[in-house]
N, C-alpha and C positions, 0 to 999 in steps of 0.2 A: 558425486557434487553433493553435498545436504545440505540440509536446513532445520536447527536448531531448535527449541528455545530453551535457559538456562532455568533451574530450578524453585531460583532467586525467584523467579519472575510470576510466577505460578504458587510462591508459599505468598502472596500479595493479592495475588487476581489468581485466587483457585478455580475458576470459572471462562479463565480466558482457553478463547482457542485462536486456530489459524488453522487456514485454508492455502494451499502453493499451487500452485499454475505456473511449469518448468516447457521453456519450450526454442528448441533449439531451428536451427534453418528458415528464418524470415526473410522477405524481401522487404527492407522497411522503407525505399527509396520512394517508390509512386505512391500519392497517393488515391487515398479510397470516396470515392462519394460515396456510397454508399457506409463505406462506417462514418464519415463524415456526416452523413443522414440523420446515424442513429442516435449521434451524441447530440445534434443539436437538436431533435426528437427528449432526449432525455432533461436537457435545459429548460425547453418551452415545458415540460413535464414539472418540472422543478420548482420552474418563475410563478405559475398558477399555482400549482400546489403551496407551496410559501406568500402568498399576496397575505400583506392584512398579518401575518405570523411569526417572530421571529426562530429564528435558528435552535437557537442553543436552550429555550428549553422542549423542544418535540424529544418524544419518546424515543426517534431512533438518534438521537446524538445525546441524551440525558445521559446513560453509560458508560458513556465513555468520557463523558466529564468528571464524572463519578471516576470511575480509573485511576483519572488524573489527577485528582487530588488524591487517593490515593497509594500514588507514587510521586508525591508529592510534589506534582507538576501542578502548574496555575491556568487550567485551562482558558482566564481571560486574558491572560498572554501570550500564554499558548498555545492553540487550537487543534484538536485534531486534526488531521488531512479532510477526512470527510467534512467538516463542520465547514471551514475552510471553503472547500470548495462549493456547498451549497449555502453562505455568508456570499458570496460571491456573490455566484449566482439567483439569491435573495431579493439584493439589491439592482439587479438589470444591469451588471455590468458586462452580460453574453461572460465567453468562456473561449480561449481561440484553440483552435486545430492547433497541434503538437510534434506529430508523425502519425504513419496509422495506426500502428500495437501502443501508443499512450492511450491516443481519440478512440484503440478500442474497450484499455482499460477504465477510465474514466467516464466510458457512456454507463455499462456494467458496473462499476463502485455507485453512480448516479441511483441508475434501475435499481439497483439493493442499499442501500442507503450503510453501504460498506469501504473505510480506510483498506484502498487499495493499490500499495506500493509499483513501483518495477524499476527490477535495477538488474544493470546489463552484464549477465554469465560468463561475458568474457572477459570481466575484471577483477572473475575472484576466481578465487585459486583453488579452496577445497572445499568451501559452506559456507554459508551465507548464517550467525548466528546473533538471537535477542539476548542480551546479558548485561544486568551491569554493567555500565566501562570502571576500564582500570586504567589502573599509572601505565601510561602509551601510544594510549587509545589518540589521537588525529580524525578530527574532521572537516573537510572543506566545505567550507557554505556553497548552497546553489548559486551558480553566474560568479561568484566569486575567486582569486586567484592568495589568500592567506588562509593561515589555520586559523581552530578554535580547538580547544583544550575542553573535552568534557567535564561536567562536575562526576567524580567520583564515585560510582555506585548508579550513578544516571542509565535508566533502561537504552538500549541504541542494539540500534543493529552495526552489526560489522562484518566486517571480511578481513579476520586477523587483526592489526591497529589500528584499519583502515575504517573509518564508521563512516554507515551509509547513511543513516537513519536516528537523528539525533528526537530524546525525548518522546521512547518509542514510537508515535506517529505523525510526529511537527514537522522534521524537514528534512526532505532528504541528499543529499553529497553532491557536489558541484561530480565528485566518482565516481562511474556506473551509472552516471542520467541513459538514458535512453534518445538517442542520433540517430537520423538516416542510415548509420554508419550499424548501430544493432545489429544481430545477428541472432542472436541468445537470448533469452527476458526469463526474470525469475518475480514472478506474482506473489506478495504473499496477500493476508488478504483476513483484516485481524474482526475479531469479532470475542463473543461473550457462549458458552456453550448452554447458559443456561436463559440469553432473552433472545437471542439470530444465529446461534450456532446452523439451527439449519439455513436459515437463509446465505449463514459461508459457504455452505456446502455449496447451493443453487447457484454461487451467484463461480463458485468456482466449477464447476461446473459449465455454466452458459455461457462462461470466457474460455472454456477449454474449447466447449463445440463451436461457440466464435472464430479463434482464430483460426482450427484447421477449416472452417470453412471458407474466410476471408482469405489464408495466405496459405492451404490444400500444406500443413505438414501436421505432425504429430505428437501431442501433449500428454505430459506427463501430470496429473494428479495426487497430492497428498493432503491431509490432518492430521494437524499434531495439539494433543491438548495436554493434561498434566501425566495421563497414561499413554502417555509416548507422544515425548515430548523432543522425534525425531525424526526423518523425512528423508528415505535417501531414492535420488534420481538418477540414473542409467543410460538416461538420452546420450 
């Protein structure tokens, strides 16, 4: 199993970097009150932090909006996942618990102001790539049944021709979503080496530690940047 980022992304965003946490053997069926409390703590903290402040101009969020512009993605129409998450919380709309492993990823995401995805490894045959979309790529919207065709050249997360996230970190697919039946997860954490690269590393380490603590399984942690565009997992 591998995780890789294409040179075309680094040509546009040379400082992009990615933490990666891979985990197998999770029992995601039973709710965990400690994880729920961890998530609620993050929600409450961010509600207080953004009291009277717009999310989109926050220094944690601005680099992602600028990166979207560089990738020719309108950041006002298509929000980076961390901006979308924080915007909902800032409006005090709350945030639902989903299942234990997703809740844990969201809690760490809030704690570090970082977009953290979650992909079911059981639906990925060889690896997950971040690359420009090509002809033949298809996307099934989250909660939907139809398919969309990404724009050629659009940056996507993809396994073979199954697009798992459109517009870099905007929206994940119905295919590969985390359910109670999921036992293996790949968490990518997206950032910039010159802005929050160390935070990406800390978030990956914390997420792996929390997964091991709460689920009693081992994790593999990797880091991808322009000099090391691929990481292989041997779990």
